[in-house]
PyMOL commands that place a pseudoatom at each C-alpha (Angstrom):
pseudoatom trace, name=CA, resn=UNK, resi=1, chain=A, elem=C, hetatm=0, pos=[71.709, 169.639, 140.147]
pseudoatom trace, name=CA, resn=UNK, resi=2, chain=A, elem=C, hetatm=0, pos=[74.590, 170.622, 137.893]
pseudoatom trace, name=CA, resn=UNK, resi=3, chain=A, elem=C, hetatm=0, pos=[75.334, 173.530, 135.590]
pseudoatom trace, name=CA, resn=UNK, resi=4, chain=A, elem=C, hetatm=0, pos=[77.444, 173.098, 132.471]
pseudoatom trace, name=CA, resn=UNK, resi=5, chain=A, elem=C, hetatm=0, pos=[78.707, 176.256, 130.749]
pseudoatom trace, name=CA, resn=UNK, resi=6, chain=A, elem=C, hetatm=0, pos=[80.136, 176.457, 127.252]
pseudoatom trace, name=CA, resn=UNK, resi=7, chain=A, elem=C, hetatm=0, pos=[80.613, 178.821, 124.335]
pseudoatom trace, name=CA, resn=UNK, resi=8, chain=A, elem=C, hetatm=0, pos=[83.638, 180.823, 125.366]
pseudoatom trace, name=CA, resn=UNK, resi=9, chain=A, elem=C, hetatm=0, pos=[86.518, 181.516, 123.037]
pseudoatom trace, name=CA, resn=UNK, resi=10, chain=A, elem=C, hetatm=0, pos=[88.818, 184.079, 121.483]
pseudoatom trace, name=CA, resn=UNK, resi=11, chain=A, elem=C, hetatm=0, pos=[87.225, 186.945, 119.585]
pseudoatom trace, name=CA, resn=UNK, resi=12, chain=A, elem=C, hetatm=0, pos=[88.345, 190.313, 118.280]
pseudoatom trace, name=CA, resn=UNK, resi=13, chain=A, elem=C, hetatm=0, pos=[87.054, 193.530, 119.782]
pseudoatom trace, name=CA, resn=UNK, resi=14, chain=A, elem=C, hetatm=0, pos=[83.660, 194.355, 118.331]
pseudoatom trace, name=CA, resn=UNK, resi=15, chain=A, elem=C, hetatm=0, pos=[82.811, 190.705, 117.826]
pseudoatom trace, name=CA, resn=UNK, resi=16, chain=A, elem=C, hetatm=0, pos=[80.150, 188.513, 119.369]
pseudoatom trace, name=CA, resn=UNK, resi=17, chain=A, elem=C, hetatm=0, pos=[79.873, 185.299, 121.335]
pseudoatom trace, name=CA, resn=UNK, resi=18, chain=A, elem=C, hetatm=0, pos=[77.003, 183.338, 122.829]
pseudoatom trace, name=CA, resn=UNK, resi=19, chain=A, elem=C, hetatm=0, pos=[77.483, 181.485, 126.080]
pseudoatom trace, name=CA, resn=UNK, resi=20, chain=A, elem=C, hetatm=0, pos=[75.275, 178.542, 126.993]
pseudoatom trace, name=CA, resn=UNK, resi=21, chain=A, elem=C, hetatm=0, pos=[74.610, 176.989, 130.376]
pseudoatom trace, name=CA, resn=UNK, resi=22, chain=A, elem=C, hetatm=0, pos=[72.646, 173.762, 130.665]
pseudoatom trace, name=CA, resn=UNK, resi=23, chain=A, elem=C, hetatm=0, pos=[71.069, 172.839, 133.983]
pseudoatom trace, name=CA, resn=UNK, resi=24, chain=A, elem=C, hetatm=0, pos=[70.398, 169.218, 134.840]
pseudoatom trace, name=CA, resn=UNK, resi=25, chain=A, elem=C, hetatm=0, pos=[67.204, 170.269, 136.614]
pseudoatom trace, name=CA, resn=UNK, resi=26, chain=A, elem=C, hetatm=0, pos=[65.070, 173.388, 136.892]
pseudoatom trace, name=CA, resn=UNK, resi=27, chain=A, elem=C, hetatm=0, pos=[65.210, 173.819, 140.619]
pseudoatom trace, name=CA, resn=UNK, resi=28, chain=A, elem=C, hetatm=0, pos=[65.980, 177.468, 141.259]
pseudoatom trace, name=CA, resn=UNK, resi=29, chain=A, elem=C, hetatm=0, pos=[64.097, 180.678, 140.577]
pseudoatom trace, name=CA, resn=UNK, resi=30, chain=A, elem=C, hetatm=0, pos=[66.997, 182.844, 139.446]
pseudoatom trace, name=CA, resn=UNK, resi=31, chain=A, elem=C, hetatm=0, pos=[69.808, 182.227, 136.998]
pseudoatom trace, name=CA, resn=UNK, resi=32, chain=A, elem=C, hetatm=0, pos=[72.705, 184.514, 136.302]
pseudoatom trace, name=CA, resn=UNK, resi=33, chain=A, elem=C, hetatm=0, pos=[76.071, 185.077, 134.744]
pseudoatom trace, name=CA, resn=UNK, resi=34, chain=A, elem=C, hetatm=0, pos=[79.130, 186.334, 136.584]
pseudoatom trace, name=CA, resn=UNK, resi=35, chain=A, elem=C, hetatm=0, pos=[82.688, 186.837, 135.407]
pseudoatom trace, name=CA, resn=UNK, resi=36, chain=A, elem=C, hetatm=0, pos=[86.117, 186.935, 136.957]
pseudoatom trace, name=CA, resn=UNK, resi=37, chain=A, elem=C, hetatm=0, pos=[89.205, 188.451, 135.418]
pseudoatom trace, name=CA, resn=UNK, resi=38, chain=A, elem=C, hetatm=0, pos=[92.698, 187.550, 136.686]
pseudoatom trace, name=CA, resn=UNK, resi=39, chain=A, elem=C, hetatm=0, pos=[93.433, 189.219, 139.993]
pseudoatom trace, name=CA, resn=UNK, resi=40, chain=A, elem=C, hetatm=0, pos=[89.914, 190.597, 140.330]
pseudoatom trace, name=CA, resn=UNK, resi=41, chain=A, elem=C, hetatm=0, pos=[86.812, 189.740, 142.310]
pseudoatom trace, name=CA, resn=UNK, resi=42, chain=A, elem=C, hetatm=0, pos=[84.000, 187.809, 140.693]
pseudoatom trace, name=CA, resn=UNK, resi=43, chain=A, elem=C, hetatm=0, pos=[81.525, 190.348, 139.365]
pseudoatom trace, name=CA, resn=UNK, resi=44, chain=A, elem=C, hetatm=0, pos=[77.910, 190.290, 138.339]
pseudoatom trace, name=CA, resn=UNK, resi=45, chain=A, elem=C, hetatm=0, pos=[77.037, 190.390, 134.630]
pseudoatom trace, name=CA, resn=UNK, resi=46, chain=A, elem=C, hetatm=0, pos=[73.338, 189.603, 134.258]
pseudoatom trace, name=CA, resn=UNK, resi=47, chain=A, elem=C, hetatm=0, pos=[70.479, 187.659, 135.805]
pseudoatom trace, name=CA, resn=UNK, resi=48, chain=A, elem=C, hetatm=0, pos=[67.002, 186.500, 134.889]
pseudoatom trace, name=CA, resn=UNK, resi=49, chain=A, elem=C, hetatm=0, pos=[64.191, 185.756, 137.339]
pseudoatom trace, name=CA, resn=UNK, resi=50, chain=A, elem=C, hetatm=0, pos=[60.400, 185.705, 137.160]
pseudoatom trace, name=CA, resn=UNK, resi=51, chain=A, elem=C, hetatm=0, pos=[60.522, 187.051, 133.609]
pseudoatom trace, name=CA, resn=UNK, resi=52, chain=A, elem=C, hetatm=0, pos=[62.729, 189.974, 134.640]
pseudoatom trace, name=CA, resn=UNK, resi=53, chain=A, elem=C, hetatm=0, pos=[66.273, 190.671, 133.547]
pseudoatom trace, name=CA, resn=UNK, resi=54, chain=A, elem=C, hetatm=0, pos=[68.931, 192.804, 135.179]
pseudoatom trace, name=CA, resn=UNK, resi=55, chain=A, elem=C, hetatm=0, pos=[72.380, 193.762, 133.900]
pseudoatom trace, name=CA, resn=UNK, resi=56, chain=A, elem=C, hetatm=0, pos=[75.507, 195.378, 135.184]
pseudoatom trace, name=CA, resn=UNK, resi=57, chain=A, elem=C, hetatm=0, pos=[76.095, 198.867, 133.865]
pseudoatom trace, name=CA, resn=UNK, resi=58, chain=A, elem=C, hetatm=0, pos=[79.227, 197.734, 132.064]
pseudoatom trace, name=CA, resn=UNK, resi=59, chain=A, elem=C, hetatm=0, pos=[77.334, 195.315, 129.802]
pseudoatom trace, name=CA, resn=UNK, resi=60, chain=A, elem=C, hetatm=0, pos=[73.890, 196.913, 129.533]
pseudoatom trace, name=CA, resn=UNK, resi=61, chain=A, elem=C, hetatm=0, pos=[72.955, 197.407, 125.911]
pseudoatom trace, name=CA, resn=UNK, resi=62, chain=A, elem=C, hetatm=0, pos=[75.595, 194.959, 124.663]
pseudoatom trace, name=CA, resn=UNK, resi=63, chain=A, elem=C, hetatm=0, pos=[74.723, 191.681, 126.406]
pseudoatom trace, name=CA, resn=UNK, resi=64, chain=A, elem=C, hetatm=0, pos=[71.385, 189.871, 126.525]
pseudoatom trace, name=CA, resn=UNK, resi=65, chain=A, elem=C, hetatm=0, pos=[70.494, 187.127, 128.981]
pseudoatom trace, name=CA, resn=UNK, resi=66, chain=A, elem=C, hetatm=0, pos=[67.760, 184.665, 128.150]
pseudoatom trace, name=CA, resn=UNK, resi=67, chain=A, elem=C, hetatm=0, pos=[66.417, 181.400, 129.422]
pseudoatom trace, name=CA, resn=UNK, resi=68, chain=A, elem=C, hetatm=0, pos=[64.765, 178.474, 127.658]
pseudoatom trace, name=CA, resn=UNK, resi=69, chain=A, elem=C, hetatm=0, pos=[62.766, 176.747, 130.374]
pseudoatom trace, name=CA, resn=UNK, resi=70, chain=A, elem=C, hetatm=0, pos=[61.817, 173.813, 128.150]
pseudoatom trace, name=CA, resn=UNK, resi=71, chain=A, elem=C, hetatm=0, pos=[65.497, 173.010, 127.655]
pseudoatom trace, name=CA, resn=UNK, resi=72, chain=A, elem=C, hetatm=0, pos=[66.670, 174.106, 131.140]
pseudoatom trace, name=CA, resn=UNK, resi=73, chain=A, elem=C, hetatm=0, pos=[69.188, 176.279, 129.322]
pseudoatom trace, name=CA, resn=UNK, resi=74, chain=A, elem=C, hetatm=0, pos=[70.501, 179.749, 130.051]
pseudoatom trace, name=CA, resn=UNK, resi=75, chain=A, elem=C, hetatm=0, pos=[72.122, 181.932, 127.403]
pseudoatom trace, name=CA, resn=UNK, resi=76, chain=A, elem=C, hetatm=0, pos=[74.248, 185.050, 127.347]
pseudoatom trace, name=CA, resn=UNK, resi=77, chain=A, elem=C, hetatm=0, pos=[74.433, 186.786, 123.984]
pseudoatom trace, name=CA, resn=UNK, resi=78, chain=A, elem=C, hetatm=0, pos=[77.445, 189.101, 124.009]
pseudoatom trace, name=CA, resn=UNK, resi=79, chain=A, elem=C, hetatm=0, pos=[77.832, 191.736, 121.313]
pseudoatom trace, name=CA, resn=UNK, resi=80, chain=A, elem=C, hetatm=0, pos=[80.272, 194.573, 120.717]
pseudoatom trace, name=CA, resn=UNK, resi=81, chain=A, elem=C, hetatm=0, pos=[82.800, 192.832, 122.905]
pseudoatom trace, name=CA, resn=UNK, resi=82, chain=A, elem=C, hetatm=0, pos=[85.642, 194.819, 124.397]
pseudoatom trace, name=CA, resn=UNK, resi=83, chain=A, elem=C, hetatm=0, pos=[89.040, 193.750, 125.759]
pseudoatom trace, name=CA, resn=UNK, resi=84, chain=A, elem=C, hetatm=0, pos=[87.701, 194.629, 129.213]
pseudoatom trace, name=CA, resn=UNK, resi=85, chain=A, elem=C, hetatm=0, pos=[85.172, 191.814, 128.860]
pseudoatom trace, name=CA, resn=UNK, resi=86, chain=A, elem=C, hetatm=0, pos=[87.983, 189.270, 128.987]
pseudoatom trace, name=CA, resn=UNK, resi=87, chain=A, elem=C, hetatm=0, pos=[87.331, 186.941, 131.916]
pseudoatom trace, name=CA, resn=UNK, resi=88, chain=A, elem=C, hetatm=0, pos=[86.179, 183.506, 132.929]
pseudoatom trace, name=CA, resn=UNK, resi=89, chain=A, elem=C, hetatm=0, pos=[82.388, 183.525, 132.776]
pseudoatom trace, name=CA, resn=UNK, resi=90, chain=A, elem=C, hetatm=0, pos=[80.353, 181.489, 135.252]
pseudoatom trace, name=CA, resn=UNK, resi=91, chain=A, elem=C, hetatm=0, pos=[76.684, 180.642, 135.215]
pseudoatom trace, name=CA, resn=UNK, resi=92, chain=A, elem=C, hetatm=0, pos=[74.903, 180.404, 138.534]
pseudoatom trace, name=CA, resn=UNK, resi=93, chain=A, elem=C, hetatm=0, pos=[71.555, 179.428, 139.969]
pseudoatom trace, name=CA, resn=UNK, resi=94, chain=A, elem=C, hetatm=0, pos=[69.843, 180.222, 143.222]
pseudoatom trace, name=CA, resn=UNK, resi=95, chain=A, elem=C, hetatm=0, pos=[66.991, 181.835, 145.072]
pseudoatom trace, name=CA, resn=UNK, resi=96, chain=A, elem=C, hetatm=0, pos=[68.465, 185.209, 145.967]
pseudoatom trace, name=CA, resn=UNK, resi=97, chain=A, elem=C, hetatm=0, pos=[66.506, 187.882, 147.742]
pseudoatom trace, name=CA, resn=UNK, resi=98, chain=A, elem=C, hetatm=0, pos=[66.066, 191.248, 146.050]
pseudoatom trace, name=CA, resn=UNK, resi=99, chain=A, elem=C, hetatm=0, pos=[69.250, 192.740, 147.435]
pseudoatom trace, name=CA, resn=UNK, resi=100, chain=A, elem=C, hetatm=0, pos=[71.472, 189.793, 146.507]
pseudoatom trace, name=CA, resn=UNK, resi=101, chain=A, elem=C, hetatm=0, pos=[70.390, 189.165, 142.940]
pseudoatom trace, name=CA, resn=UNK, resi=102, chain=A, elem=C, hetatm=0, pos=[73.540, 190.848, 141.674]
pseudoatom trace, name=CA, resn=UNK, resi=103, chain=A, elem=C, hetatm=0, pos=[75.973, 189.335, 144.158]
pseudoatom trace, name=CA, resn=UNK, resi=104, chain=A, elem=C, hetatm=0, pos=[77.750, 185.978, 144.081]
pseudoatom trace, name=CA, resn=UNK, resi=105, chain=A, elem=C, hetatm=0, pos=[76.514, 185.246, 147.590]
pseudoatom trace, name=CA, resn=UNK, resi=106, chain=A, elem=C, hetatm=0, pos=[72.935, 185.172, 146.334]
pseudoatom trace, name=CA, resn=UNK, resi=107, chain=A, elem=C, hetatm=0, pos=[73.554, 182.066, 144.242]
pseudoatom trace, name=CA, resn=UNK, resi=108, chain=A, elem=C, hetatm=0, pos=[73.914, 178.521, 145.461]
pseudoatom trace, name=CA, resn=UNK, resi=109, chain=A, elem=C, hetatm=0, pos=[74.992, 176.543, 142.410]
pseudoatom trace, name=CA, resn=UNK, resi=110, chain=A, elem=C, hetatm=0, pos=[77.811, 177.353, 139.991]
pseudoatom trace, name=CA, resn=UNK, resi=111, chain=A, elem=C, hetatm=0, pos=[78.974, 176.071, 136.648]
pseudoatom trace, name=CA, resn=UNK, resi=112, chain=A, elem=C, hetatm=0, pos=[82.624, 175.363, 135.923]
pseudoatom trace, name=CA, resn=UNK, resi=113, chain=A, elem=C, hetatm=0, pos=[83.339, 178.558, 133.961]
pseudoatom trace, name=CA, resn=UNK, resi=114, chain=A, elem=C, hetatm=0, pos=[84.179, 179.251, 130.355]
pseudoatom trace, name=CA, resn=UNK, resi=115, chain=A, elem=C, hetatm=0, pos=[86.990, 181.533, 129.184]
pseudoatom trace, name=CA, resn=UNK, resi=116, chain=A, elem=C, hetatm=0, pos=[86.199, 184.569, 127.054]
pseudoatom trace, name=CA, resn=UNK, resi=117, chain=A, elem=C, hetatm=0, pos=[89.148, 186.433, 125.580]
pseudoatom trace, name=CA, resn=UNK, resi=118, chain=A, elem=C, hetatm=0, pos=[88.685, 189.615, 123.572]
pseudoatom trace, name=CA, resn=UNK, resi=119, chain=A, elem=C, hetatm=0, pos=[91.695, 190.836, 121.625]
pseudoatom trace, name=CA, resn=UNK, resi=120, chain=A, elem=C, hetatm=0, pos=[92.207, 194.474, 120.685]
for i in range(1, 120): cmd.bond("trace and resi %d" % i, "trace and resi %d" % (i + 1))
show_as sticks, trace
zoom trace
């Protein structure tokens, strides 16, 4: 199984981007997005599982995660982007337990990452 992320780019603050992640198979129960800024730990952004969605506090209300099961595709709609959102964004898949759904360790498979840069 592979994950292929795309959709990153350079955008001005206040702008929008949509990230896409295509899975070669639908094998896992949970899919999520994480991001990593230079010099920082990889951090949770959002996840979708069993029809539920969870978000980090920093993106809640601005980002929307969705999943098209027919196309094995995961999306992250990002609105009102801020310079602090600048990072490499990774999609991930796995079968995390409740307490690991927002941690990198809860996910088994990772995409290659796509760069998002928000200018002020």
